[in-house]
Structure formats: C-alpha cells, structure tokens
N, C-alpha and C positions, 0 to 999 in steps of 0.2 A: 760120641753124638752120633756121627755118620754112620756108625755100625748100628747103632739102635735105629735109625732111621731107614736103612737097608732091611733090618729085620722086620721092621712093620710094613714095609712095601711088599716083602715076600709073603708075609702073612696075608696081607690083604689081597695079592693076587690068588693065593690059594684059596682063599674065601670065595673068591670070584669063579674061580674055576671049578670049585666043588659043585656038583650037582645036587640039588635040593631034592629031597624025599617027598616034599609037598609042591605041587604045581598049582598056581592060582589063574583063573580065566580072566580075559580082559574085563568082564563086568565085574567080577570080584575086585581087581585092582581099582576100578572107577568107584566102587562102593566103599573100598578102603580109603581111598583118598578122600571122599567125601565125609567118612567117619572121623578121619583125622582132623578135618577142618572143623568139624563139629565139636572135636574135643580140644580145639586150638591148639593142637600139637604142631599143625602146620598154620603158623599164623602170618603167611604172606600170600599175596595175589597170584594165582596161577591162571595162564591164558592157554585156551585150547589152539591147537593148530587146525588147519582147514581140513586135514584128513582125521582129525578127531582121536589120533592113536598117541598123540605125544602132548606134554604140557610144556609150557615154556614160561618163565617169569618175566616181568617187563624189564627188569635189569638186563636180563640174558637179550631181550629184543633190542632194548636201545645199544647195547653192546654190539650187537650185528649190523645194526643201522649205521653206528657210527664207523665201523668197520668198512663197509660197504663204500660209504662216502669218502673215506680216506683212501681207500684203493682206487677208485674211479673219479672223484673229484666232483661230479655231477649224477645224481641217481634219481630217477622217478620214484614217487611212492609206489605207483602201480608195479613198478619192476621189484620193489623191496617187498610188497607183499607177497609176489611169487616165488622170490628167493628164500624168504623165511617161512613161508607156508602159513602165515597168520593173516587173519583177516585185515582187508583195508583199513576199517574203521581204527583198529588197534596200532596199525602202523603209523597212521595219520596222527595220532594221538601222542604216541611216543616219539615221532619225529618233530613236534613240536616242542616236546622237552628237551630233546637233544640239542635242537636248533637255538632254543633260548639259555642253554646251558654253555654253549660255544659260540662266542661273538664272530667267529671266523666263518660262520654257516649262514645262509639265507634260506628262507623257504620262499620259492617263487612259482606260482603257477603250478602247484603240485610237484616240483621239483626241489631237491636240496643241492645247493650249488656253494661249495667252498671258495675262499680267496685264492687258493692256490691254482684253481680252475680258471678263475678271471685272471691271474698272473699269466698263465700258460696263453690264454685268449689274447690278452694285450700284448705278449711276446708275438704271437701270429699277426696280429693287426698292424703292429709297427713294422714287421718284414714286408708285409704288403704294402704299407703307406709309403715306404722307401721306394718301392718299386712302381707304385702309380702316381705319387704325388698327393693324390686327393681319394678321399673315401666317403661314400655318403653312409651315414648311420642307418638309414632306412635298409641298405643292402646288409649291412653286417647284422642287423636285427634279424632279416630274414632267413639269413644263413645259420643264426644261432637259435632261431625260434623264439626269441623273446622280443620284448618292446623296445622300441628306440629309445623310450625315456630310461630304461633301465640300462641298456649300451651306455647312453650319456652319463649316467650316474656313476658308473663302473670306470668310464675311463676318464673322467674329469680328474680323479685324485691321482690318475697314472700318467697324466699330459706331462710331459717334460722329464719324466723319469724312465719309465718302460715303455710309453710311447711318444716319440719325438715329433710332435705335432701340434696343430691348432685346431679345436673344435670351434666352428662357426655356422650358425645357422644351419645346423643339421649336416655338416660336413666337416671331415678330417682333412686338415692341409698339413703339408710339410713346411717347415720354416723357410725353404727357398721358395714355395709356390706362394707363402703370404708374403715375402719381400717383393715377389713380382707383382702380384697383385696392388700392394702398397705403391710401388713406384708407378704403377698405372692410375692410380687414384690420384697419386701426388701431381702427376703431369696433366691430368684433365683438369684437375682443380685449379692449378696455377694458370691454365690457358683460358680461363673464364674471366671475362671483364665487365660483364653486365649482371645485374641480379638474375638468379637462376633457382629453378627447382630442381633440388637434388635427385628427386627420383627420375627425372629425366635424364640426367647424367649417368646414374646407375643403369638405366634401361640400355643407353647407348654402350656402355661398357660390357655388359652382359651381351649384347649382341656382338659386340668386337671378339670377345672371348670364344664364343659358339663359333664365329667364323674362323678364329685361329686354331681350336682344337677339333673342329669337327663334331661328327655324330657321338664320338667316344668321350667326349668332355662332359662333365658334370657342370649344370648351372649353378652359377654363384649367386647366393641370395643377396638382395639390395642391402640387407641389414649388415652384412660382411663389410661391403662398401662403406657403410656408414660408420661403422665402428673403427675401420681405418682412417677416415676421413676425420672423426672426432678426435682421434689420437695425432694426426698430423696438424690439426687446429690448435690441440693443447700443447704441443710441442713447439708451436710457433712456426712450423715448415709451410703452412698455408696462412695467409693474412686475409682477414675479412670478418663478417659479423653473419653469425647463424640465428635466425628466428625460427621458431616452432619446429624446431630440429630439420626442416627441409628447405627454407628458404635461405639461401646464400647470396650474401653481397659482398663482392670483393673490395678490399681496401682502395684499389685503383679506381673503382667506380665511385666510391664514396668520395674519394678526393676530388675527382671530376665534377661531381654532382654539387659539392659545396662551392667550388670555384665558379660553376655556372650562376648558382645561386646567388652568390656574392656579387658577381660582375653585374647581374642583371639589376639587384636591389640598390646597388651602389648609384648606377647610371639613372634608373628611372624613381628611385625612391619608393617604389612598389613592386609587388610581385603577386600574381594571381595564383590561386590554389590549384587551378587547372594545369599551369605549367609546372608546378612541383609534381602533380599526379602524373604528367608525362614523363617526368625525369625518375619517376619511381618511388617518389616519397608518399607513402600510404595515409600518413598523418600529418599533413603540412602545417596545421597551426602549431602543433605541440614541438615539430621541428623548427618552425621560424621564432616561436617564443624562446626557445632553448638557445637559438643562436643570436637572436637579436632583442634582448629583453625590453629595449626602449621602443620597439615598435608597435603597432595598434591593428589587433586583428579586426578585420571587417567580414561581412557576410562571404564574399568571394574573392577578397584579396587582403594582402598583408601591405601596411603602408609605414612609410618613414614618417616621425613627427614633423618634418620639414613640409611635407606635402599638407598637412593640416594646418600649418602656418601660412602657406600660400593662400589657402581658401579662405581662412580666416581673415586676412587683409582685405581679399575682394568683397566679402560679406560685410566687413565692417564699413568700408568704402560705400556701399550700396545704401545700408542703412542711414549713414550720415547724409547721403545726397537725397534721403527720402524716395528711394526708388526700389527695385526688386532686383533678384538674380535669381538664375539657374544654375545650382552648383554643378551640373553635369557639363556645362559649358566650360566650367574651370577644370574639373577632374578629368583623369584621362578617359579615352572613349570606350575602354572595356568595363568600365564601372557601369553598375546597375542602380537603379533607385533606391535599392536596400541598402546599398554600400553609401550612396549619397546621404541618406537619412542619418545613418550611423555616424560617419564623420561630421556631418553639419552639427548634429547634436553635441558633440565634444568640442567645437569650436567655442573658444573663450568669449568671443564677442557675441555669438549668439545666445549663449547661456545668459550673459548679462544683458543683452537685449530682451530676452523673455521674461527675465525677472522684473525688467523695468517697463514691460508692456512697450516696447519700441518696433518689436518684430513678430512676424507670424511665420510660421513653417506650413507651407500648404503643399498637399501631395507628400512627396517624399524627397523632393530636391529644389523647391521652389521657396525662396526666402523674400518676404515682401516686409517693407517697413510700414509700421502702423501709421504715419502719416499718409503715406501712398493709398493705402487701403481705405482710410478716412476720407481722402480727396474722392476716390472712386464711388465710396458710398454716397457721399453728399451729390455728387452728379446724378447718380441713380434713383437717389430719393425724389430729385428734381424730375426725373424722366417719369416717376411713377404718376405725375399728373398727366402726362401723356398716355401713359398707360389707361388711366381713368377713362379720358375722352376717347381713346381707341377703343376701349371695350365698349363704351356706348355706341359708338359708331359702328362698331362691328355687330352690336345687335342689331342695328338698322339694317345693315347689308347682309346679316345672316352668316358671317364668317368668324368661328370661334377658335381658329387653328392656334392662335397664341395664347390662349388660356387653357388653364388646367384646373379643372374641378376636383377640388381635395376632399370635400367633406362628403359624406354620403347624405342622400335625401332624409330628412327626418320624417318620422310618423306625424303628419301635421294634423292640428285640430280644425283649421279653416282651410278650405280651397285655395284661400290666396297663398297658402305656404308650401303647396306642392308645385314644382317647376323648375325649369331650369332656363337659361337665358340663350342657348344654343338654337340655332335654326330660326332666328328671328327674321321677319319679312324685309327682303331688299328694297329699302325705300329710297337709298340715296340716290340711285341713279334714275329713278323715274320721277323726281319732284317736278321736272319740267313739264310733265303731262298732267299734273294735278290742277285741279281749279277749286277755288273756293264754292262753298255751297251759298247760294243767295239766301236772303231772307226767306224764311218759309212763310211768306205772307200772301201768296197769290199772284205775286207780280209775274211770274213767268206764265206764258199764254199756251193755251191747248188750241191748236188750229184743227181743220177738218179731218178727214180720213187722209192716211199716209204720212201724216208728220210722225216725228220722231216720239217714241214712247217716253224718252228720258225729258223731254220739254214739256213738263206737265204743271199743274197747278197744284200747290200744297197750301191751303189756307193755314193761318195761324191762329191762336186763342189770344184773348184780350190779356193785358197785364193782370186786370182785377181777377179774371177767372184763374189765370196760372197762380198767383198768390193764394187763391183759395184752396186750390188743390194741392199746393205745397204745403199748407198747414195741415191739411187732413191725411195725407200720404206720411208726411214725416212722422204724425204723432203715432200712426200704426205700425210702422217698421222699425222705430227706433230700439224698441225691446229687443226684436229680432236680430238686430244687428250688432248689439253690444258685444255678444260673445265672440262673434265673428272678427270684429275689429280688434278686439283684445289679443286674440290669437294670432291674428294676421301681422302684428308688428314685430315678429320674430323671422329673421331671414333664414331660408330654407337651406342655402348652400354657401360654401365659402369659394369664392374664385380669385384665385392668387396668381402672380405671375409665374408662367412656367420656366423651367431650366433653360429651355430652347430660346425663349424671348430674351431672358437675362442674358446669354450668352451673345445674342444678336447686337443687344445694345452695348454689351461690354466691347464688342468687336468694332462698334462705330465710336465709343467713348474714349476708348484705349487702343489707337491704332499702332502704338509702338511695339505691341508683341510681333506684328508681321514686319515693322520696320527694322528691328533688330534681328532679323533673321531666325526666328523661332521655327524649328523644324516642324513641330506639331502644334500650332497655337491653340488648336481646339481643346488639347489636353490642358494647358495651363488656364484656359478660360473657363474650362469645367471645374477645376479646383477652386479658381475665383469664385464663379458663380456658387457653388455648393457652400462656401464659406458665407458669402453674402446674402444668399437666398433667405435663410432663416430669419435675419434681421429684417429684410424688407417686407418679409410676410408679416412679421409683428407690427411693422410700422403700417403697412396696409391694413392689416385687421383693426389697428386702433383708429386709423383713419376713417375706414368704414363704420366703427362703431360709433364714433363721433357723428358722422354722416347720417347713420341709422336714427342716432338720438334726435337729430334736427329734423329728420323726415316723419317722424311720428306724428306730429301736429299736421305736416302736409297730407299724410295719408288718412286722417281723420276728415279734414275739410274735402279731401277728393272723394272719399266714400258718400258723404252728406251730400255733396253736390250731384254726384252719379245717382244716388238713389232718387233725388229730387227730379231729375232730367228724365231719369227711367220710368217714374211714375206718370210724368206728362206723356211722354212720348208712347207708352204701352197703352194708356187709356185711348189716346188718339187712334192708336193702332186698331184697337178692338172696336171703336165706333165706325172706322172705315170698313171693317171686316163685316159688320151687320149689314151695310149696303150690298155686300156681293149676293147675298141670299136671294135678291130680286132677280138676278140673272141665271139662276142654277138651272132653268130649263132650257137654257141656250148654251150647249156645251163650248162652243167655239168663242163665243163673247164672254161666258164664265171664266175660260182660261186666260183669255187677254187681259181681262181686270186683274185676276189674281196676280199674274206675272207683272201687270203694272205696280200693284200695291207692294209687291215683294221688292222690285226693282227701285223704287222711290222711297216710301216710308221706311219699310222693313230694312232696307240697306242702311239708311242714316240712322236707324237705332242700332244696327249692328256695329255700324263703323264708330259710333259714338261709344258703346260699351267697350267694344274690342281696345280702343285707344285708352280710355280711361284704365281697363284692367291692365294695359301694358305698363301705363306710368305707375300704377301702383305696385306693380310686380318689382320695377327698377327701384322705387321707393324702398320697397320692403328689402331688397338685397344691398342696401347702403349705397345707391348710386347717386350720386349729386345730381339734382334735377330741379331746375328752376321752373317758376310757373310759365314764364315766357317760352320755355322749350316746348310746351305742350301742342301737340300738333291737332288736337280736337278742332272740328269743323273742316277738316281736309279729307275728301273721299278717298276711300281705298279702291285700289284695284282688285279683281278677284285673286290675284296671284299674291298681292300684299297681304290680303285679309287671310289667305290660308297660312302665309309664313308666319302671321303673327299668332293665328291660333295655334300653330305647332309649337310656338315659343312658350305655351302657357305651361304651368307645371301640371304633371299628372292627369287627373281625371279631367280638371278643368279644360286642358287642351281637347280632349275627346269631345267635351260638350260643345266646346267653339267650333271644332270641325263639323259637327253636327249642325250648327246654325249657318255656317258657310255653305254646306250642303243644301240646306233648307233654302238658302236664298235664290239658288239654281235651279230650284224645283217649279212646281206648278200650282202648288197649294199653299195658302195662308195658315192655315190650321197646323201644317206640319211645323212652319216657321216658329209659330207661337209656342208650341210644346217644345221645341229645341231651345228657344230662348227662355222658358219658365225653367227648363233643365240646367241652363247656364248661370241663370240668376241664382238659383238656389244653390248651386256647387259655389258659387262666388259670395255667397253670405248676403245676397240681396234679396228683396221681396217684391214681387209683382204684384199690383194691386188689381182686383179684378171689378169689371165695370157692372155696376148695379143700375137698377132703375134712376135712383135719385141722381147719380153722377151722370147718368146717360143724359137724362132731361136738361141738366145744367150744361153739358158740354154741346149738346145740340142748339140750345138757345143762344150760346155764346157763337157757336159755329154759323148759325143763321143770321145773327146781328152783324158779324164780320163780312159774311157774304154780301149782305143788303148794302153796308158801307162801302164795299169794293165795286159793285155793280153799279152804284150812285155815281161813283168818282170816275169809272173806267171812260176813257176817250178812243181806245183803240178798239175798232170794230172786230179784229182778229181775236183780240184778249177777251172780249167780252161774252162771246159765244159759251165757252166752257163754265164761265161763271155763272151765267144765266141758267144753264141745263143743271148745275149743282145745286142752285137755289131753288128750282123748280122742283127737284126730287126732295129737297127739304120740305118744301110746302106741301107736296103732294103724299110723299112715303114716310116723311120723318127720317130720313135716312141720309147720312153725309156719304154721298156718292164721289170717289176718286177715279175718274175714267180718263184713258189715253185718248189721244186723237183719233185713233181708228175705231173706237166705240162709241164715239159722240153721236154718230147717225142711228145705232141701235138704240142709243139713249133715247134719242129724240123721238124715235118712232113709237117707244114704249110709253110715252106721254100721250099719244092720240087718243086713247080713251079717257084720260083723266083731264083734258083740256077741252074747252069750246072750240068749234070750229075755226072762228075767227082768231083766237089766240094761238091755236095750232098752225093755222097758215101763217101768221106773222112770223113764228119759230121757224118754221120749215122755209119759208121764203128766205130769211136772213142766213139760215145753215147753207142753202144752195148757193146763194151769192157769195159767202165765206169761203165756200169750197172753189168757185169758179175764181175768185181772187187769188188763191194760193196757188192754184194751177197755173193761172197767168204769171205769177210772180216765179215759179219754177221753171217757165218756159222761157222766159225772156232771156234770149242770147243773141249774139251776132248781129246782122243786119235788121233783124226783125225788131230789135230792142226798142227802137223809138216808136213804133207802131204799138208794141204790147206796151209799152210806157202809158201811151194815151189811154188804152184800155183798162189798164191797172187803175189809174187816176180816175177814169169814169166810174168803176167798179167801187171804188172806195168812196166816191162821192154818193153813189146809191146806197152802199150799205150806212154811211153817215146819216142819210136820210132816214133810214130805217130804224136806227139805234134808239131816237126817242120812244117810239112804239114798242119796241121790244123791252126797254126800261120799264115804260109805264105797265106793261103787262105783268112783270115779276114784283116790280115794286109796289103796284097797285094792291096786288094779291097779297104782299107781305105785310102792308099795312092794315089791310082788312083783316 
C-alpha cells in the first residue's frame, strides 16, 4: 500500500514538473473558471482575493481565520482582511460563522477574542492585583481597549479561581483589603448609638481611606461599604434595624428609647407625639399602639385609660351638681382643645348624659349640665324685657350700639315700611327743657313791637266746625290710605340682641366664670352666647310677632287720628298763608310774617306729624307701645326734630329732613311743598283749601275771634285779637302777626277805617307799647316809681278798652 502511494506521488510530481506545450493566459483561466461554473463542474463558491489573481473558497477562509485566532488569541477583522487578502465584507461574514461554531470565541467591537486570551489576561490581572491590592475596572478597560462591562463580565466567572479577589463597585479588591474594609465598617457601625443615615457614615469612611492611602489610593464606592454592612447585619455582628436601606437604628438606642417612653407614660399616664418625634420615632401612633394596645390615641397625645377615668369622674360630679366644667382644667397643661374634645367625647358619663339630654358640650372643652344652661336661659329670657325697654329708650337717645340689624330692608310697598330705628333723636336728656303747648285758643297774648315771636296768639276752631271738617276729610282720604295701611303693617327689619349684648348680660348674670379663675372668660362666654342666642332670637321674634299682631289695630287708629289732625291743621295753615299776600310789597314785614307762621303753626304741624310717624314706625317694628306713652303735644327742639327725621326709613327720612330744613327757612310755600311730599311718602293725603271750605273756616274764625275779643279783660292781650278781627272784617284774611309786625299791620288799616276809629286803634296801640316798655324797664330803686306809672297806664288802657271793643264788635255785628 505504501509503495502504491509513493508511486502515485512520483507520478503527480512528474506531472507537475512537466512543462505543458499549451500555455493559457490569465484571461483564459478566468473564462475557463466561469465556464466550469456555468457547466456546474465547479459547484462551490469561490471568493476573489483583493489582488484579483487568486481564488479562495469560504472554507479555506474560515480555516485561515481560525488559525490566526488560535495563534494570537485576539485578532482584529481588519488585520485578518490584510492577512488573507480578502475583502473585509467576506472576512466579517466568515468570522461570524467561525464564532458561532466555536463557543470559546466572541466577536466584540470588530475583534475575535478567544477564552484562552481572557485566561491569560486574568492571570496578568491577578498578578497585578496581588501587588496593588485594588484595581479599577475602568483602568483595566482602558488598557485592554474594551468596555468596563465586558471586563466585568469576563472577570466575574474567574473570581476566586484565576483571579483571587472581589469585584465591588467597579473595583477589584484582594481578600485582605476586603477584610480590612470590613473591619472598618464593623467598628464604625458598632460605634453608632443614635439613628444615623448610613450614607453619612460611608462618606466619613471614604474620607478616612483617602487620608490613609493618599493620592494613589482608589476611592471606595459607598455601595461596597453598604454590601459589607448588610453582610454584617445578616451575620448578627452588628445589631440594629435598617429602614429604607440607609436609615440605621442601633439596638442600644431602641432599648433606651423604649425605656424612656415607658418611664414617661407610666408616670404621667400620657405622652405627646412631639416627645416621641424628638426621640426619633417617626410614626408615634403606630409605635404606641403596638406597645400599649389599651391606650387611647388623641390628636396630639396618647393617653392611658386611667386619665379618662379621672376626667369622667370630674364631669359626672359637675353634671350631678348642675354646674359646668372646663375639661382643660383637669387635663394636663399640654393638652389642646381638640385633644380635650376627643377625650371628653369618649367619657362614659358624657355619652350617657348626652343621650339623656342632661349635658351639653360647648366649644371643644366645656361641659355644661342642661339644668345649668336652662337656668341661665330663663334668666336671660327675663332680661329680654330689659332689652325691649332699653331698645325703646335707646331709640329716644339715638344709641343703637347694643343692637344688631340682622335682616336686610325689604322692598316696601308703603313709605312707612322703609326705615331703621338707628339714629333716633336724643330726647331723654332734654325733657327738662320741654314745655307743653297751650291750647291753641288765642289765650296767648301778642304785645307790641319787640315782644318775642314765640309768644303769639293762635286761635282755634269750634268743635262743630272741627266735626264737620273731620267728616269731609275722612271720606276723601279713606280710599287713598287703604293700601298704605295694609302694606304698612309689615315690619321692615329684624332687630335682635347682639352677641356683645348677650355676653355682657352673661358676665353680669353668671359671675362665677371669673370667680372660678377662668383664664379667658370671654371664650366660654362666647360659646355660651353662641348656643343661647338662636333660642333667644326665636323667643324674641315670637314675642315681637305677638306684639306686632297687637299693634295692628293701634296702627290703624293712629293713622286715622293723624289724618284727621293733619286735615284740620293743614287747612288752617293754608288759610293763614293767604293773609301773607297782603304784605308781599313790604319785604321786611313779609319775611317776619313768614318766619312767624313757620315757627308757630308750621312747627306744631311738623312736630305732630313727626311724633305720630315715629310711633307708627315703632308699632310696625313690633315695639310694645301704650297710648299713654305718646309724646304728642310736646314741642321738639330743632336737634330733636332732625334726629327723629333721620330715624325714619329710607326716602321718608329724606322728605322729613326737607320739612325740617323748610322750618328754618323764610318762605311758607317751601314748607307746604315739603310737607306735601312727606305726607304723600307716608301714605297720607293733604286736603287743598277750596272756596267753600275757605268761607266756612273764615266764618268760624271770625266768630271765635269775636267771642274772644268780647270776653278779653287784659288790655295787652286785646290788641292782637282786635287787629286780627279787623283784618277779617276788612280783607277777609286770617292774619297771624307777631308783636314786631303789629305796628305795620295797624298802619295798613289807615285807609280802611275812618279817622275816629283809626285814632282809637293807634292811641290804644301807643299806650300798649308804652306799658310794655315800662314793664320791661322796672328794675332796682326806680321800681316803686315805675310801678305807679304802670298802674296809671293800665288804668288808661282799661278806660280805652270799651271804645276799642265797640269799634270792632260793632263792625262785626253790622
């Protein structure tokens, strides 16, 4: 067999060395190879080399690649392309097949690396590690020109075998170095006695290592410390509790913490959550509930049931005595109102008392027995009578500081319904200066010039005439006032006791709050007032509703009487106003007469109207008002009149203020217009003076004056009546003249009387002026002499009175 093989070799060698007689060019060879491919004689793939002069099969290329890797251990694909002379594309393709077929190879970043190469690298790393104690993976990766992840993945399976060390946090450490660091961690951990964040501890250890190893040392990652620490905790070499991976609480601290909590809680029967927070217990409620299951968690503290029992006994005693208790006075000083309310609400005595309506909890910490509250309420209910009277007197004095208006003013249908009681006139302090108006029957006298304008004569009408006008006016205005009276029976506001008023009353009625040393009596008073006030308001509203029902009939009578009086007074005012036309050519006298009429008749009308409207508003608001309380007939001062006008509601107040302003003016017609506006706003009707009524009134006025002149015995009082009667006879005008205007009025009668009659009148006037001058000058040592002269003058006037009476009475009869 061997001989045959040798023979074949010799023949093959001879064939190779024999020179062919036919030579082919490269082009012919290429064409021949292509033809063989077409004929499928060559049925495998052929790869061209970079030079284009050679062909290579893929199997051969793979064989050469594997040979290079086996020889070098780590080969770049680019180097393989240069070595084999094949394009890089084919090299990469075949390299992938080589790597896939051999598990001991890897293709990383354009390089084929064998496991033998990594074994040699691991041996080199181990030698270096033993010299340096620690090596950074980043440094190794830089030297090997690969990534740190690749180095870590290669070294991990070789740790403990080929590489005697520990990989932690990107660092390789020798076992001795790891033991050294572990000892440092153990010592530092055992030295901690309070809860600590481990990241702070690791930072301190890192700084210590840098100081020990200098600039050449490699920084140790905190994760390395943490892993060593976790192993120590697991093995029981370090005792404590680890939360969230970094919060370490040593066992020694936990023991001291529990002992402190137990000591405080056992002594005081409570402990605040703030105290536990200071001890480092972040979840105090859960901690205390797990340790003391019988305890009671409050808002800011944790209490033992014994504290509740103590408070329960104090509350039960207060309820039985019909008293009250501030639970904060029994509980520790650190307890707040919320804690007090929670612990009070769980007391058995409070729960049973609340179910039986024997107790009330006010605020958060005050417990009142129901009997105590009822007693206070009964006393306050009696005080509401005082509130009613004080409200009325306050309206008189213009001080509503203790009243609170709780309802908005309604949109009223009648002017009587818009208004408030605040700002009423201050009349209480001025009653001493008031005087009752005398009967308007002309008994007041008018002296000669220089006498006071207020001492004037105002005649009245007969009862028969009054009754006639009453029937006429009431029939005309009854229809116009029906709607106003219906709408005006509705109160426009609710005036109720304020919280301040109630607290003041409670301070007087229940002085034991201060006597028992309550730190802030205003707080408990406010809670008590807040509870009692709604009940008192309901009582007050019910009472006012009852009073209002009673006042409806009084309001109806009041408006009827007011309309009748207003008809009579306004008709008289119109009658007196017509006499003023006689003096329009004399500006000075005209102003005097206008002012006189405004300050006498107009003022009495305004006072009468204001007082009746004020009473009507009070009745409408539910104020108890007896007929005997009416102040009608009392003259008001300008200040009182203004204050009362301001107290009227809404637009009625504006109209009333216009009337007050007109009274201080110089023209009667301004007052008449303002009075009409006020009456219309108040639902009243002012009757206009027509010819028929004027004749009736003048006749009655003349008859009354005649009767008074006939019966008059005082010469001073006789003169103004005579002058008024003469103007009735001559001009058919009802003149109202003050003393300073009598002389002008007499002078204007000169052309209307014969000479003898005029002389009698002027002589009497002159004598009257002289008498009054003597009376005003009677002082001191000359009083006796003056008295004689006064008597003499009176005798003279007495002798002249029959002639003067005959002058006017004769003319009147004719």
